[in-house]
DODRENNU-778669 format. One line per 10 residues: their letters; for each residue x, y negated, z negated of C-alpha. Coordinates in steps of 0.05 Angstrom, whole numbers, always signed. Layout:
// residues N
a> X,Y,Z  ...
This chain:
// residues 54
mrrhlarili> +0,+0,+0  +58,-48,-14  +85,-39,+56  +17,-57,+85  +9,-117,+39  +77,-145,+60  +61,-136,+134  -7,-169,+125  +24,-229,+89  +76,-237,+144
alallggvla> +22,-232,+197  -20,-284,+161  +40,-331,+155  +55,-325,+229  -18,-336,+247  -21,-397,+202  +40,-426,+235  +11,-416,+304  -55,-447,+285  -20,-506,+252
qagcvvvapr> +15,-522,+317  -46,-510,+362  -66,-584,+361  +3,-610,+378  +11,-642,+446  +81,-653,+474  +87,-709,+524  +148,-721,+567  +181,-789,+555  +170,-842,+607
parvwvpgyw> +229,-875,+639  +242,-942,+606  +284,-1002,+623  +336,-1019,+571  +383,-1079,+567  +457,-1062,+567  +493,-1121,+535  +555,-1152,+564  +624,-1132,+541  +697,-1148,+550
apshvwvggy> +732,-1100,+598  +802,-1076,+581  +833,-1126,+630  +802,-1185,+591  +746,-1193,+641  +674,-1206,+619  +624,-1156,+647  +554,-1186,+644  +494,-1149,+617  +444,-1114,+662
wryr> +380,-1074,+660  +382,-999,+672  +332,-942,+670  +339,-892,+614
């Protein structure tokens, strides 16, 4: 009986985990524009900021 009880508890835990995640919706992230700030290049030249897609 103890073997069956352990299996039943494990099965209930797995079922509970599946049901807890049943309402979750995963949405792919949309591409966004982000501002890349300017910086000093190694040769002491200023590189201006620009927009890029992420």
